[in-house]
PDB file of N, CA, C, O and CB in Angstrom:
ATOM      1  N   MET A   1     292.572  70.280  55.173  1.00  0.00           N
ATOM      2  CA  MET A   1     292.241  70.676  56.451  1.00  0.00           C
ATOM      3  C   MET A   1     291.631  72.104  56.230  1.00  0.00           C
ATOM      4  O   MET A   1     290.856  72.565  57.068  1.00  0.00           O
ATOM      5  CB  MET A   1     293.498  70.626  57.432  1.00  0.00           C
ATOM      6  N   PHE A   2     291.999  72.851  55.032  1.00  0.00           N
ATOM      7  CA  PHE A   2     291.391  74.251  55.152  1.00  0.00           C
ATOM      8  C   PHE A   2     290.370  74.340  54.334  1.00  0.00           C
ATOM      9  O   PHE A   2     289.956  75.460  54.036  1.00  0.00           O
ATOM     10  CB  PHE A   2     292.271  75.359  54.861  1.00  0.00           C
ATOM     11  N   ASP A   3     289.817  73.283  53.857  1.00  0.00           N
ATOM     12  CA  ASP A   3     288.853  73.342  52.642  1.00  0.00           C
ATOM     13  C   ASP A   3     287.522  73.970  52.950  1.00  0.00           C
ATOM     14  O   ASP A   3     286.750  74.128  52.004  1.00  0.00           O
ATOM     15  CB  ASP A   3     288.569  71.920  52.091  1.00  0.00           C
ATOM     16  N   ASP A   4     287.170  74.334  54.107  1.00  0.00           N
ATOM     17  CA  ASP A   4     286.074  75.124  54.339  1.00  0.00           C
ATOM     18  C   ASP A   4     286.400  76.398  54.647  1.00  0.00           C
ATOM     19  O   ASP A   4     285.537  77.037  55.251  1.00  0.00           O
ATOM     20  CB  ASP A   4     285.305  74.643  55.267  1.00  0.00           C
ATOM     21  N   VAL A   5     287.646  77.052  54.334  1.00  0.00           N
ATOM     22  CA  VAL A   5     287.998  78.292  54.537  1.00  0.00           C
ATOM     23  C   VAL A   5     287.684  79.101  53.581  1.00  0.00           C
ATOM     24  O   VAL A   5     288.169  78.908  52.466  1.00  0.00           O
ATOM     25  CB  VAL A   5     289.154  78.401  54.777  1.00  0.00           C
ATOM     26  N   ASP A   6     286.780  80.211  53.821  1.00  0.00           N
ATOM     27  CA  ASP A   6     286.328  80.868  52.853  1.00  0.00           C
ATOM     28  C   ASP A   6     287.358  82.035  52.389  1.00  0.00           C
ATOM     29  O   ASP A   6     287.703  82.181  51.216  1.00  0.00           O
ATOM     30  CB  ASP A   6     285.033  81.314  53.257  1.00  0.00           C
ATOM     31  N   ILE A   7     287.814  82.866  53.495  1.00  0.00           N
ATOM     32  CA  ILE A   7     288.591  83.758  53.524  1.00  0.00           C
ATOM     33  C   ILE A   7     289.609  83.979  54.360  1.00  0.00           C
ATOM     34  O   ILE A   7     289.364  84.014  55.566  1.00  0.00           O
ATOM     35  CB  ILE A   7     288.053  84.505  53.518  1.00  0.00           C
ATOM     36  N   ILE A   8     291.091  84.194  53.836  1.00  0.00           N
ATOM     37  CA  ILE A   8     292.014  84.354  54.442  1.00  0.00           C
ATOM     38  C   ILE A   8     292.469  85.738  54.832  1.00  0.00           C
ATOM     39  O   ILE A   8     292.757  86.531  53.936  1.00  0.00           O
ATOM     40  CB  ILE A   8     292.745  83.747  53.874  1.00  0.00           C
ATOM     41  N   VAL A   9     292.561  86.116  56.202  1.00  0.00           N
ATOM     42  CA  VAL A   9     293.169  87.579  56.310  1.00  0.00           C
ATOM     43  C   VAL A   9     294.448  87.532  57.052  1.00  0.00           C
ATOM     44  O   VAL A   9     294.598  87.002  58.153  1.00  0.00           O
ATOM     45  CB  VAL A   9     292.186  88.617  57.076  1.00  0.00           C
ATOM     46  N   THR A  10     295.297  88.094  56.402  1.00  0.00           N
ATOM     47  CA  THR A  10     296.949  88.133  57.001  1.00  0.00           C
ATOM     48  C   THR A  10     297.690  89.299  56.574  1.00  0.00           C
ATOM     49  O   THR A  10     297.420  89.893  55.530  1.00  0.00           O
ATOM     50  CB  THR A  10     297.904  86.855  56.465  1.00  0.00           C
ATOM     51  N   TYR A  11     298.589  89.627  57.337  1.00  0.00           N
ATOM     52  CA  TYR A  11     299.590  90.554  56.972  1.00  0.00           C
ATOM     53  C   TYR A  11     300.479  90.447  55.687  1.00  0.00           C
ATOM     54  O   TYR A  11     300.981  89.372  55.357  1.00  0.00           O
ATOM     55  CB  TYR A  11     300.396  90.579  58.004  1.00  0.00           C
ATOM     56  N   GLY A  12     300.625  91.412  55.092  1.00  0.00           N
ATOM     57  CA  GLY A  12     301.347  91.275  53.728  1.00  0.00           C
ATOM     58  C   GLY A  12     301.121  92.321  52.719  1.00  0.00           C
ATOM     59  O   GLY A  12     300.270  93.200  52.849  1.00  0.00           O
ATOM     60  N   ASP A  13     302.100  92.170  51.466  1.00  0.00           N
ATOM     61  CA  ASP A  13     301.886  93.308  50.720  1.00  0.00           C
ATOM     62  C   ASP A  13     301.421  92.737  49.253  1.00  0.00           C
ATOM     63  O   ASP A  13     301.105  91.564  49.054  1.00  0.00           O
ATOM     64  CB  ASP A  13     303.236  94.245  50.710  1.00  0.00           C
ATOM     65  N   ASP A  14     301.434  93.554  48.470  1.00  0.00           N
ATOM     66  CA  ASP A  14     300.838  93.095  46.957  1.00  0.00           C
ATOM     67  C   ASP A  14     301.403  91.867  46.508  1.00  0.00           C
ATOM     68  O   ASP A  14     300.698  91.092  45.862  1.00  0.00           O
ATOM     69  CB  ASP A  14     301.157  94.151  45.763  1.00  0.00           C
ATOM     70  N   THR A  15     302.684  91.574  46.793  1.00  0.00           N
ATOM     71  CA  THR A  15     303.055  90.210  46.249  1.00  0.00           C
ATOM     72  C   THR A  15     302.598  88.857  46.918  1.00  0.00           C
ATOM     73  O   THR A  15     302.870  87.758  46.435  1.00  0.00           O
ATOM     74  CB  THR A  15     304.471  90.167  46.233  1.00  0.00           C
ATOM     75  N   LEU A  16     301.924  89.034  48.001  1.00  0.00           N
ATOM     76  CA  LEU A  16     301.680  87.879  49.047  1.00  0.00           C
ATOM     77  C   LEU A  16     300.446  86.953  48.105  1.00  0.00           C
ATOM     78  O   LEU A  16     300.558  85.730  48.191  1.00  0.00           O
ATOM     79  CB  LEU A  16     301.011  88.611  50.849  1.00  0.00           C
ATOM     80  N   LEU A  17     299.529  87.388  47.405  1.00  0.00           N
ATOM     81  CA  LEU A  17     298.776  86.396  46.962  1.00  0.00           C
ATOM     82  C   LEU A  17     299.482  85.726  45.774  1.00  0.00           C
ATOM     83  O   LEU A  17     299.328  84.535  45.503  1.00  0.00           O
ATOM     84  CB  LEU A  17     297.454  86.899  46.651  1.00  0.00           C
ATOM     85  N   ASP A  18     300.391  86.704  44.972  1.00  0.00           N
ATOM     86  CA  ASP A  18     301.017  85.766  44.106  1.00  0.00           C
ATOM     87  C   ASP A  18     302.116  84.810  44.440  1.00  0.00           C
ATOM     88  O   ASP A  18     302.547  83.932  43.692  1.00  0.00           O
ATOM     89  CB  ASP A  18     301.444  86.427  43.183  1.00  0.00           C
ATOM     90  N   THR A  19     302.505  85.077  45.614  1.00  0.00           N
ATOM     91  CA  THR A  19     303.339  83.838  46.236  1.00  0.00           C
ATOM     92  C   THR A  19     302.519  82.840  46.676  1.00  0.00           C
ATOM     93  O   THR A  19     302.745  81.690  46.300  1.00  0.00           O
ATOM     94  CB  THR A  19     304.212  84.185  47.429  1.00  0.00           C
ATOM     95  N   LEU A  20     301.501  83.105  47.490  1.00  0.00           N
ATOM     96  CA  LEU A  20     300.497  81.820  48.011  1.00  0.00           C
ATOM     97  C   LEU A  20     299.878  81.135  46.940  1.00  0.00           C
ATOM     98  O   LEU A  20     299.515  79.985  47.189  1.00  0.00           O
ATOM     99  CB  LEU A  20     299.251  82.277  48.950  1.00  0.00           C
ATOM    100  N   GLN A  21     299.640  81.657  45.604  1.00  0.00           N
ATOM    101  CA  GLN A  21     298.973  81.205  44.747  1.00  0.00           C
ATOM    102  C   GLN A  21     300.291  80.212  44.046  1.00  0.00           C
ATOM    103  O   GLN A  21     300.173  79.104  43.524  1.00  0.00           O
ATOM    104  CB  GLN A  21     298.192  82.414  43.906  1.00  0.00           C
ATOM    105  N   GLY A  22     301.214  80.812  44.188  1.00  0.00           N
ATOM    106  CA  GLY A  22     302.479  79.890  43.140  1.00  0.00           C
ATOM    107  C   GLY A  22     302.986  78.907  43.874  1.00  0.00           C
ATOM    108  O   GLY A  22     303.867  78.199  43.386  1.00  0.00           O
ATOM    109  N   ASP A  23     302.556  78.705  45.078  1.00  0.00           N
ATOM    110  CA  ASP A  23     302.950  77.400  45.903  1.00  0.00           C
ATOM    111  C   ASP A  23     301.830  76.349  45.550  1.00  0.00           C
ATOM    112  O   ASP A  23     300.627  76.592  45.637  1.00  0.00           O
ATOM    113  CB  ASP A  23     303.006  77.684  47.657  1.00  0.00           C
ATOM    114  N   PRO A  24     302.409  75.071  45.112  1.00  0.00           N
ATOM    115  CA  PRO A  24     301.474  74.063  44.579  1.00  0.00           C
ATOM    116  C   PRO A  24     300.769  73.506  46.171  1.00  0.00           C
ATOM    117  O   PRO A  24     299.575  73.209  46.172  1.00  0.00           O
ATOM    118  CB  PRO A  24     302.430  72.705  43.525  1.00  0.00           C
ATOM    119  N   LEU A  25     301.329  73.428  47.077  1.00  0.00           N
ATOM    120  CA  LEU A  25     300.571  73.155  48.435  1.00  0.00           C
ATOM    121  C   LEU A  25     299.598  73.948  48.696  1.00  0.00           C
ATOM    122  O   LEU A  25     298.430  73.580  48.570  1.00  0.00           O
ATOM    123  CB  LEU A  25     301.335  73.228  49.570  1.00  0.00           C
ATOM    124  N   ILE A  26     299.971  75.274  49.139  1.00  0.00           N
ATOM    125  CA  ILE A  26     299.029  76.262  49.580  1.00  0.00           C
ATOM    126  C   ILE A  26     298.199  76.501  48.659  1.00  0.00           C
ATOM    127  O   ILE A  26     297.097  76.821  49.105  1.00  0.00           O
ATOM    128  CB  ILE A  26     299.534  77.414  49.982  1.00  0.00           C
ATOM    129  N   ASN A  27     298.275  76.478  47.519  1.00  0.00           N
ATOM    130  CA  ASN A  27     297.374  76.982  46.423  1.00  0.00           C
ATOM    131  C   ASN A  27     296.133  76.087  46.286  1.00  0.00           C
ATOM    132  O   ASN A  27     295.204  76.467  45.573  1.00  0.00           O
ATOM    133  CB  ASN A  27     298.145  77.033  45.040  1.00  0.00           C
ATOM    134  N   GLN A  28     296.064  74.639  47.090  1.00  0.00           N
ATOM    135  CA  GLN A  28     295.007  73.816  47.287  1.00  0.00           C
ATOM    136  C   GLN A  28     294.065  74.188  48.130  1.00  0.00           C
ATOM    137  O   GLN A  28     293.002  73.568  48.126  1.00  0.00           O
ATOM    138  CB  GLN A  28     295.363  72.737  47.624  1.00  0.00           C
ATOM    139  N   ILE A  29     294.262  75.233  48.986  1.00  0.00           N
ATOM    140  CA  ILE A  29     293.384  75.985  49.790  1.00  0.00           C
ATOM    141  C   ILE A  29     292.267  76.640  48.877  1.00  0.00           C
ATOM    142  O   ILE A  29     292.552  77.598  48.159  1.00  0.00           O
ATOM    143  CB  ILE A  29     294.195  77.048  50.586  1.00  0.00           C
ATOM    144  N   PRO A  30     291.223  76.202  48.911  1.00  0.00           N
ATOM    145  CA  PRO A  30     290.229  77.140  48.155  1.00  0.00           C
ATOM    146  C   PRO A  30     290.175  78.375  48.174  1.00  0.00           C
ATOM    147  O   PRO A  30     290.038  78.942  47.090  1.00  0.00           O
ATOM    148  CB  PRO A  30     289.139  76.971  48.402  1.00  0.00           C
ATOM    149  N   ALA A  31     290.251  79.041  49.200  1.00  0.00           N
ATOM    150  CA  ALA A  31     290.265  80.580  49.112  1.00  0.00           C
ATOM    151  C   ALA A  31     291.608  81.011  48.508  1.00  0.00           C
ATOM    152  O   ALA A  31     291.617  81.944  47.704  1.00  0.00           O
ATOM    153  CB  ALA A  31     290.068  81.285  50.590  1.00  0.00           C
ATOM    154  N   VAL A  32     292.546  80.492  48.790  1.00  0.00           N
ATOM    155  CA  VAL A  32     293.849  80.907  48.084  1.00  0.00           C
ATOM    156  C   VAL A  32     293.601  80.840  46.462  1.00  0.00           C
ATOM    157  O   VAL A  32     293.946  81.742  45.698  1.00  0.00           O
ATOM    158  CB  VAL A  32     295.143  79.845  48.552  1.00  0.00           C
ATOM    159  N   ALA A  33     293.027  79.777  46.107  1.00  0.00           N
ATOM    160  CA  ALA A  33     293.127  79.346  44.860  1.00  0.00           C
ATOM    161  C   ALA A  33     292.099  80.494  44.079  1.00  0.00           C
ATOM    162  O   ALA A  33     292.312  80.957  42.958  1.00  0.00           O
ATOM    163  CB  ALA A  33     292.709  77.687  44.765  1.00  0.00           C
ATOM    164  N   ALA A  34     291.085  80.786  44.851  1.00  0.00           N
ATOM    165  CA  ALA A  34     290.028  81.830  44.473  1.00  0.00           C
ATOM    166  C   ALA A  34     290.638  83.224  44.552  1.00  0.00           C
ATOM    167  O   ALA A  34     290.004  84.140  44.028  1.00  0.00           O
ATOM    168  CB  ALA A  34     288.742  81.755  45.445  1.00  0.00           C
ATOM    169  N   GLY A  35     291.597  83.440  45.046  1.00  0.00           N
ATOM    170  CA  GLY A  35     292.032  84.801  45.315  1.00  0.00           C
ATOM    171  C   GLY A  35     291.386  85.531  46.502  1.00  0.00           C
ATOM    172  O   GLY A  35     291.542  86.752  46.528  1.00  0.00           O
ATOM    173  N   ALA A  36     290.670  84.944  47.503  1.00  0.00           N
ATOM    174  CA  ALA A  36     290.064  85.385  48.550  1.00  0.00           C
ATOM    175  C   ALA A  36     290.980  85.491  49.616  1.00  0.00           C
ATOM    176  O   ALA A  36     290.777  84.766  50.590  1.00  0.00           O
ATOM    177  CB  ALA A  36     289.016  84.643  48.841  1.00  0.00           C
ATOM    178  N   VAL A  37     291.991  86.286  49.623  1.00  0.00           N
ATOM    179  CA  VAL A  37     292.858  86.912  50.666  1.00  0.00           C
ATOM    180  C   VAL A  37     293.047  88.005  50.788  1.00  0.00           C
ATOM    181  O   VAL A  37     293.435  88.743  49.882  1.00  0.00           O
ATOM    182  CB  VAL A  37     293.868  86.624  50.710  1.00  0.00           C
ATOM    183  N   VAL A  38     292.755  88.421  52.213  1.00  0.00           N
ATOM    184  CA  VAL A  38     292.835  90.046  52.376  1.00  0.00           C
ATOM    185  C   VAL A  38     294.250  90.088  52.830  1.00  0.00           C
ATOM    186  O   VAL A  38     294.480  89.316  53.761  1.00  0.00           O
ATOM    187  CB  VAL A  38     291.690  90.835  53.561  1.00  0.00           C
ATOM    188  N   ALA A  39     295.228  90.773  52.421  1.00  0.00           N
ATOM    189  CA  ALA A  39     296.620  91.083  52.777  1.00  0.00           C
ATOM    190  C   ALA A  39     296.792  92.504  53.550  1.00  0.00           C
ATOM    191  O   ALA A  39     296.948  93.449  52.778  1.00  0.00           O
ATOM    192  CB  ALA A  39     297.473  91.082  51.438  1.00  0.00           C
ATOM    193  N   LEU A  40     296.792  92.734  54.543  1.00  0.00           N
ATOM    194  CA  LEU A  40     296.840  93.844  55.216  1.00  0.00           C
ATOM    195  C   LEU A  40     298.359  94.307  55.530  1.00  0.00           C
ATOM    196  O   LEU A  40     299.166  93.734  56.262  1.00  0.00           O
ATOM    197  CB  LEU A  40     296.025  93.637  56.398  1.00  0.00           C
ATOM    198  N   ASP A  41     298.532  95.467  54.802  1.00  0.00           N
ATOM    199  CA  ASP A  41     300.149  96.048  55.065  1.00  0.00           C
ATOM    200  C   ASP A  41     300.255  96.471  56.412  1.00  0.00           C
ATOM    201  O   ASP A  41     299.617  97.427  56.853  1.00  0.00           O
ATOM    202  CB  ASP A  41     300.619  97.402  54.123  1.00  0.00           C
ATOM    203  N   GLY A  42     301.060  95.773  57.095  1.00  0.00           N
ATOM    204  CA  GLY A  42     301.127  96.363  58.533  1.00  0.00           C
ATOM    205  C   GLY A  42     302.050  97.741  58.492  1.00  0.00           C
ATOM    206  O   GLY A  42     302.595  98.139  59.521  1.00  0.00           O
ATOM    207  N   THR A  43     302.147  98.243  57.584  1.00  0.00           N
ATOM    208  CA  THR A  43     302.985  99.859  57.590  1.00  0.00           C
ATOM    209  C   THR A  43     301.929 100.753  57.684  1.00  0.00           C
ATOM    210  O   THR A  43     302.226 101.840  58.180  1.00  0.00           O
ATOM    211  CB  THR A  43     303.947 100.343  56.113  1.00  0.00           C
ATOM    212  N   THR A  44     300.584 100.566  57.284  1.00  0.00           N
ATOM    213  CA  THR A  44     299.529 101.388  56.755  1.00  0.00           C
ATOM    214  C   THR A  44     298.506 101.246  57.955  1.00  0.00           C
ATOM    215  O   THR A  44     298.438 100.219  58.631  1.00  0.00           O
ATOM    216  CB  THR A  44     298.951 100.880  55.228  1.00  0.00           C
ATOM    217  N   PRO A  45     297.731 102.343  58.157  1.00  0.00           N
ATOM    218  CA  PRO A  45     296.555 102.481  59.238  1.00  0.00           C
ATOM    219  C   PRO A  45     295.622 101.201  58.750  1.00  0.00           C
ATOM    220  O   PRO A  45     295.047 100.591  59.652  1.00  0.00           O
ATOM    221  CB  PRO A  45     295.625 104.174  59.163  1.00  0.00           C
ATOM    222  N   LEU A  46     295.485 100.879  57.771  1.00  0.00           N
ATOM    223  CA  LEU A  46     294.488  99.456  57.529  1.00  0.00           C
ATOM    224  C   LEU A  46     295.069  98.193  58.110  1.00  0.00           C
ATOM    225  O   LEU A  46     294.470  97.124  58.228  1.00  0.00           O
ATOM    226  CB  LEU A  46     294.268  99.075  55.863  1.00  0.00           C
ATOM    227  N   GLY A  47     296.313  98.452  58.456  1.00  0.00           N
ATOM    228  CA  GLY A  47     296.862  97.174  58.748  1.00  0.00           C
ATOM    229  C   GLY A  47     296.666  96.945  60.606  1.00  0.00           C
ATOM    230  O   GLY A  47     296.873  95.896  61.216  1.00  0.00           O
ATOM    231  N   THR A  48     296.319  97.964  61.055  1.00  0.00           N
ATOM    232  CA  THR A  48     295.886  97.569  62.497  1.00  0.00           C
ATOM    233  C   THR A  48     294.404  96.859  62.779  1.00  0.00           C
ATOM    234  O   THR A  48     293.984  96.394  63.839  1.00  0.00           O
ATOM    235  CB  THR A  48     295.910  98.902  63.325  1.00  0.00           C
ATOM    236  N   ALA A  49     293.676  96.940  61.324  1.00  0.00           N
ATOM    237  CA  ALA A  49     292.315  96.236  61.427  1.00  0.00           C
ATOM    238  C   ALA A  49     292.390  94.690  62.077  1.00  0.00           C
ATOM    239  O   ALA A  49     291.403  94.311  62.708  1.00  0.00           O
ATOM    240  CB  ALA A  49     291.677  96.151  59.878  1.00  0.00           C
ATOM    241  N   ALA A  50     293.389  93.910  61.955  1.00  0.00           N
ATOM    242  CA  ALA A  50     293.513  92.736  62.317  1.00  0.00           C
ATOM    243  C   ALA A  50     293.960  92.639  63.870  1.00  0.00           C
ATOM    244  O   ALA A  50     294.180  91.530  64.357  1.00  0.00           O
ATOM    245  CB  ALA A  50     294.385  92.140  61.385  1.00  0.00           C
ATOM    246  N   ASN A  51     294.078  93.706  64.564  1.00  0.00           N
ATOM    247  CA  ASN A  51     294.283  93.821  65.921  1.00  0.00           C
ATOM    248  C   ASN A  51     294.049  95.354  66.216  1.00  0.00           C
ATOM    249  O   ASN A  51     294.868  96.245  66.440  1.00  0.00           O
ATOM    250  CB  ASN A  51     295.717  93.278  66.334  1.00  0.00           C
ATOM    251  N   PRO A  52     292.634  95.378  66.142  1.00  0.00           N
ATOM    252  CA  PRO A  52     292.277  96.903  66.491  1.00  0.00           C
ATOM    253  C   PRO A  52     292.411  97.225  67.766  1.00  0.00           C
ATOM    254  O   PRO A  52     292.601  96.415  68.674  1.00  0.00           O
ATOM    255  CB  PRO A  52     290.934  97.304  66.184  1.00  0.00           C
ATOM    256  N   THR A  53     292.296  98.677  67.905  1.00  0.00           N
ATOM    257  CA  THR A  53     292.341  99.215  69.046  1.00  0.00           C
ATOM    258  C   THR A  53     290.889 100.224  69.084  1.00  0.00           C
ATOM    259  O   THR A  53     290.305 100.346  68.007  1.00  0.00           O
ATOM    260  CB  THR A  53     293.812  99.941  69.191  1.00  0.00           C
ATOM    261  N   PRO A  54     290.397 100.832  70.119  1.00  0.00           N
ATOM    262  CA  PRO A  54     289.265 101.477  70.040  1.00  0.00           C
ATOM    263  C   PRO A  54     289.097 102.668  69.326  1.00  0.00           C
ATOM    264  O   PRO A  54     288.063 103.112  68.826  1.00  0.00           O
ATOM    265  CB  PRO A  54     288.925 101.662  71.104  1.00  0.00           C
ATOM    266  N   LEU A  55     290.416 103.214  69.334  1.00  0.00           N
ATOM    267  CA  LEU A  55     290.501 104.407  68.493  1.00  0.00           C
ATOM    268  C   LEU A  55     290.629 104.266  67.015  1.00  0.00           C
ATOM    269  O   LEU A  55     290.268 105.093  66.178  1.00  0.00           O
ATOM    270  CB  LEU A  55     291.575 105.150  68.910  1.00  0.00           C
ATOM    271  N   ALA A  56     291.239 103.013  66.787  1.00  0.00           N
ATOM    272  CA  ALA A  56     291.465 102.537  65.333  1.00  0.00           C
ATOM    273  C   ALA A  56     290.123 102.194  64.678  1.00  0.00           C
ATOM    274  O   ALA A  56     289.977 102.599  63.525  1.00  0.00           O
ATOM    275  CB  ALA A  56     292.428 101.229  65.280  1.00  0.00           C
ATOM    276  N   ILE A  57     289.324 101.646  65.129  1.00  0.00           N
ATOM    277  CA  ILE A  57     288.201 100.714  64.754  1.00  0.00           C
ATOM    278  C   ILE A  57     287.281 101.521  63.890  1.00  0.00           C
ATOM    279  O   ILE A  57     286.900 101.032  62.826  1.00  0.00           O
ATOM    280  CB  ILE A  57     287.416 100.113  66.035  1.00  0.00           C
ATOM    281  N   PRO A  58     286.792 103.025  64.355  1.00  0.00           N
ATOM    282  CA  PRO A  58     286.116 103.885  63.247  1.00  0.00           C
ATOM    283  C   PRO A  58     286.964 104.308  62.218  1.00  0.00           C
ATOM    284  O   PRO A  58     286.398 104.489  61.140  1.00  0.00           O
ATOM    285  CB  PRO A  58     285.516 105.097  63.765  1.00  0.00           C
ATOM    286  N   TYR A  59     288.295 104.537  62.263  1.00  0.00           N
ATOM    287  CA  TYR A  59     288.957 104.905  61.375  1.00  0.00           C
ATOM    288  C   TYR A  59     289.164 103.995  59.932  1.00  0.00           C
ATOM    289  O   TYR A  59     289.369 104.420  58.795  1.00  0.00           O
ATOM    290  CB  TYR A  59     290.002 105.157  62.047  1.00  0.00           C
ATOM    291  N   VAL A  60     289.059 102.851  60.321  1.00  0.00           N
ATOM    292  CA  VAL A  60     289.435 101.483  59.550  1.00  0.00           C
ATOM    293  C   VAL A  60     288.203 100.667  59.121  1.00  0.00           C
ATOM    294  O   VAL A  60     288.267  99.832  58.219  1.00  0.00           O
ATOM    295  CB  VAL A  60     290.340 100.500  60.503  1.00  0.00           C
ATOM    296  N   LEU A  61     287.243 100.904  59.707  1.00  0.00           N
ATOM    297  CA  LEU A  61     286.080  99.808  59.564  1.00  0.00           C
ATOM    298  C   LEU A  61     285.656  99.538  58.162  1.00  0.00           C
ATOM    299  O   LEU A  61     285.589  98.461  57.570  1.00  0.00           O
ATOM    300  CB  LEU A  61     284.776 100.247  60.330  1.00  0.00           C
ATOM    301  N   ASP A  62     285.320 101.021  57.665  1.00  0.00           N
ATOM    302  CA  ASP A  62     284.750 100.960  56.040  1.00  0.00           C
ATOM    303  C   ASP A  62     285.602 100.290  55.236  1.00  0.00           C
ATOM    304  O   ASP A  62     285.096  99.401  54.551  1.00  0.00           O
ATOM    305  CB  ASP A  62     284.571 102.362  55.298  1.00  0.00           C
ATOM    306  N   ASP A  63     286.721 100.473  55.143  1.00  0.00           N
ATOM    307  CA  ASP A  63     287.800  99.815  54.168  1.00  0.00           C
ATOM    308  C   ASP A  63     287.947  98.636  54.560  1.00  0.00           C
ATOM    309  O   ASP A  63     288.058  97.878  53.596  1.00  0.00           O
ATOM    310  CB  ASP A  63     289.154 100.408  54.088  1.00  0.00           C
ATOM    311  N   TYR A  64     288.008  98.029  55.721  1.00  0.00           N
ATOM    312  CA  TYR A  64     288.123  96.692  56.368  1.00  0.00           C
ATOM    313  C   TYR A  64     286.955  95.983  55.751  1.00  0.00           C
ATOM    314  O   TYR A  64     287.205  94.945  55.138  1.00  0.00           O
ATOM    315  CB  TYR A  64     288.071  96.716  58.027  1.00  0.00           C
ATOM    316  N   VAL A  65     285.816  96.364  55.821  1.00  0.00           N
ATOM    317  CA  VAL A  65     284.580  95.626  55.570  1.00  0.00           C
ATOM    318  C   VAL A  65     284.761  95.686  53.974  1.00  0.00           C
ATOM    319  O   VAL A  65     284.229  94.805  53.299  1.00  0.00           O
ATOM    320  CB  VAL A  65     283.085  96.350  56.255  1.00  0.00           C
ATOM    321  N   GLY A  66     285.268  96.386  53.553  1.00  0.00           N
ATOM    322  CA  GLY A  66     285.187  96.380  51.827  1.00  0.00           C
ATOM    323  C   GLY A  66     286.072  95.431  51.511  1.00  0.00           C
ATOM    324  O   GLY A  66     285.733  94.692  50.587  1.00  0.00           O
ATOM    325  N   LEU A  67     287.123  95.234  52.019  1.00  0.00           N
ATOM    326  CA  LEU A  67     288.124  94.196  51.521  1.00  0.00           C
ATOM    327  C   LEU A  67     287.600  92.868  51.743  1.00  0.00           C
ATOM    328  O   LEU A  67     287.711  91.966  50.913  1.00  0.00           O
ATOM    329  CB  LEU A  67     289.497  94.301  52.210  1.00  0.00           C
ATOM    330  N   LEU A  68     286.941  92.727  53.036  1.00  0.00           N
ATOM    331  CA  LEU A  68     286.356  91.394  53.191  1.00  0.00           C
ATOM    332  C   LEU A  68     285.067  91.214  52.300  1.00  0.00           C
ATOM    333  O   LEU A  68     284.935  90.081  51.836  1.00  0.00           O
ATOM    334  CB  LEU A  68     286.012  91.154  54.699  1.00  0.00           C
ATOM    335  N   ALA A  69     284.382  91.865  52.075  1.00  0.00           N
ATOM    336  CA  ALA A  69     283.312  91.920  50.891  1.00  0.00           C
ATOM    337  C   ALA A  69     284.078  91.399  49.704  1.00  0.00           C
ATOM    338  O   ALA A  69     283.772  90.281  49.291  1.00  0.00           O
ATOM    339  CB  ALA A  69     282.689  93.502  50.559  1.00  0.00           C
ATOM    340  N   GLU A  70     285.042  92.079  49.103  1.00  0.00           N
ATOM    341  CA  GLU A  70     285.830  91.817  48.022  1.00  0.00           C
ATOM    342  C   GLU A  70     286.323  90.440  47.788  1.00  0.00           C
ATOM    343  O   GLU A  70     286.318  89.880  46.692  1.00  0.00           O
ATOM    344  CB  GLU A  70     286.844  92.616  48.091  1.00  0.00           C
ATOM    345  N   ALA A  71     286.839  89.830  49.137  1.00  0.00           N
ATOM    346  CA  ALA A  71     287.313  88.769  49.234  1.00  0.00           C
ATOM    347  C   ALA A  71     286.020  87.562  49.035  1.00  0.00           C
ATOM    348  O   ALA A  71     286.039  86.522  48.376  1.00  0.00           O
ATOM    349  CB  ALA A  71     288.089  88.836  50.530  1.00  0.00           C
ATOM    350  N   ALA A  72     285.189  88.013  49.677  1.00  0.00           N
ATOM    351  CA  ALA A  72     283.943  86.897  49.889  1.00  0.00           C
ATOM    352  C   ALA A  72     283.317  86.725  48.537  1.00  0.00           C
ATOM    353  O   ALA A  72     282.740  85.692  48.198  1.00  0.00           O
ATOM    354  CB  ALA A  72     282.673  87.415  51.023  1.00  0.00           C
ATOM    355  N   ALA A  73     283.469  87.868  47.721  1.00  0.00           N
ATOM    356  CA  ALA A  73     282.791  87.619  46.343  1.00  0.00           C
ATOM    357  C   ALA A  73     283.613  86.829  45.707  1.00  0.00           C
ATOM    358  O   ALA A  73     283.013  86.180  44.850  1.00  0.00           O
ATOM    359  CB  ALA A  73     282.504  88.816  45.472  1.00  0.00           C
ATOM    360  N   LYS A  74     284.871  86.580  45.769  1.00  0.00           N
ATOM    361  CA  LYS A  74     285.658  85.875  45.066  1.00  0.00           C
ATOM    362  C   LYS A  74     285.846  84.376  45.444  1.00  0.00           C
ATOM    363  O   LYS A  74     286.345  83.520  44.712  1.00  0.00           O
ATOM    364  CB  LYS A  74     286.772  86.535  45.073  1.00  0.00           C
ATOM    365  N   GLY A  75     285.319  84.179  46.828  1.00  0.00           N
ATOM    366  CA  GLY A  75     285.353  82.951  47.343  1.00  0.00           C
ATOM    367  C   GLY A  75     284.155  81.764  46.759  1.00  0.00           C
ATOM    368  O   GLY A  75     284.152  80.618  47.209  1.00  0.00           O
TER     369      GLY A  75
END
């Protein structure tokens, strides 16, 4: 069902991708297998990017777009 997903954006830390890729079912999603996962640490300002506020958008936009570009290049 997720074979057309190019990038996955979720909350998590540095170990999330390893956990997703280690799961035999979830790793069948092409974005996960390719490592095209953006894990936003909810304890950092960038973690607000998935649920932005008008004041936060200018602060995190460049970093968020950079993470999306890195993930898209892997997909």
